[in-house]
N, C-alpha and C positions, 0 to 999 in steps of 0.2 A: 149490618156488617161493619159500617163505619164507626158506630158507637163501640162495638167490641174492640176495635183496634185503638180506641182512644181512652180506654178505661184507666190506664196509668196516668194520663194527663188529668182526668177528672179527679182521681184520688189525690194527686199531688196538689192540684188547685184547691181541693176541699180541705186538705190538712193545713195549708198555709192560710186559707180564709178563716178556718177555725182558730188558728193561732193568732192571726192579726186582730180578730175581733173578740179575743178573750185575753185582754191584757193582764188580768189577775193571775191567770195560769201561765202565761208566756210573757214575762216582763220585758224580754228583749224586743218584742213587737209592740210594746205599749205606745211608743212614739207614733206608730202608724195609726193606731186607733185614735190617739189624741188629735191627730190632724183632722179626723172626721168628727171630732167632738164626742168621742165615745170612750174616753179614758177610763171610766168605771163600768163600761157596758160588758155584759157577758152574753154572747150570742146564743149559747145553748144552756146557760145556767149551770145547774149541777151535772148536766150531761156532757159538758165540754170535753173532758178527757176520753170518755167513751166514744164520742163522735170522732175525736182526733185519732184514736187508735183504730177505729173502723176505717177511716180514710187511709191510714197507713196500709192496712190490709188490702183495700181496694187498689191502691197504687201498686203494690207488689204483685197482686193478681193480674193487673193489666200488663205489667212487664213480663210475667210468665206467659200470658196469652200471646204477646208480641214475639217473645222468643220462639214459641212453638210455630209461629208463622214465618219469621224471618231468620231464625237460627243465629241471631247475634247475641253472644254470651256477655259482651262487655257491660251492657246496662245491668244485668243481673249480678255481675261481679261487684258492681258498686252498690246496688240496691240491697242485697242480702245483708252485708255487714251494717249498712245504714239502719235497716229495720231492727237488727239485733241491738244496735246501740240505743235506739229509741226505747225498745222494750226493757233493756237493761237499765236505762236511765229512769224509766217510770216505775218498774217493779223492784229493782235491787239497789238503786243508788239515788240519793236525793239531789244529786248535782244535775241541774237542768241542762248543763252544757252538752251532756251526752245526747239529750233529745234534740238540741239545736244542731249538733254536728250531723246526727242522723237525718234530720229534716233537710238540711242542705245537701246531704249525700243523695237523698231521694230526688231532690230537685235536679241534681247533676245527672243522675241515672235517667231521669225522664228526658232531659235535654239530649243526652247521648243516644237514647233510644229514638227520639225524634229524628236526629241527624242520620242515624244508621238506616232508619226506614226510608228517609228521603233519598239516601244513597242507593237503596235498592229500587226506588221508584214505585209508582203505583202499578198494580198488576191489571193491565187492560186486557190481557189474554188469559185470565183465570176463569175457571168454571167450578161448579160444585159437582163432585162425583162421589156417590155413596156418602153424602153428608160432609165431605171434606173438600177444602179448596185446593184445586190442582192447577198447575200451569199447563196450558195447551200449546204454547209455542216452543218448538224445538228446532235447533239448527242441525240438519243432517250433513255429515261430511262423507263424501264418497271415498272408500278406502283405495279405490283404483286410481283416481286422478286428483283427489284432494279438493274437488269442487264442493263448496258449501252452499246450502240453501235453507232459508227459514220456511218451516212448514207448520201448519196447524194440525195437531193430532186429533183424530176422532175419539169420541168418548163411548161409542156404541160398538166398536169392533177393533181388533188388532190389525195392524197393517203388516202383512207378511212379506210383501214385495214392494219395491220402490225402484223406479227407473231414474238413474242419474241423468239430469238434463244435459250435462256436458259430454260425457263419454258413452252414454246409453247403456251402461252396465246395469244389470238387474241385481239389486241388493236383496239379500235374504238375511234373516236373523242369524246371529252366531249361535252355536250350540249352547243351550241353557237359557237363551233369551226368548221372550215371547213375541217380539216384533222388531222391526228395523230401527225404531226410535230408541229402544233399549240397547241396541248394539252400536248404532252410529250417531245417535242424537245427543245433543247437549243436555236434554231433559228426558228422563224416563217417561214411559207412557202413563196415562192417568191411573190405571189400576195399581201399578207399582207405586206411584206417588201416594196413593190412598192406603197403601199397606196390604193390598191384596196380592195373591200369588201371581196371577197372570190374567189376561183378558178372559 
């Protein structure tokens, strides 16, 4: 699971490593390779650009995976134009600056994605339900007295009744909802999060 959430970082590191150690294809990075005494070294030989473009795809794939988990659109808004610039610079225009701009755009997108994921924090209360990651913690708010309490939702059954600790009101789901978490919680129940109809 941890590897899946870091695919964008692996792709971005991979594309910059490919560029850094391929000074013939990426003259802007020649100074970096020269500091290691690799001024004329080609890390992947004739495969350099294919490896580089594969790393670009891995990076954007990682950002898409991250978007599906955290629903933060900002990294993708930076990454998609960056990828288009890279491919435009490689296939349609001989000016390498399009590729460089795209590379640094992907680096920025990866940084923004890392920051946004940190902002959301790690999910210590997640579980796998029907093959999908779901949040189990939900804060229930009593509609009668406004009392709030964090609860852990069950994954094997719907909770139809819930007694408020403060005013002792018995909560029931609203019409159309399958459980009290869907009606009064900050997070819907696991089946709904996973895309199922109800428990």
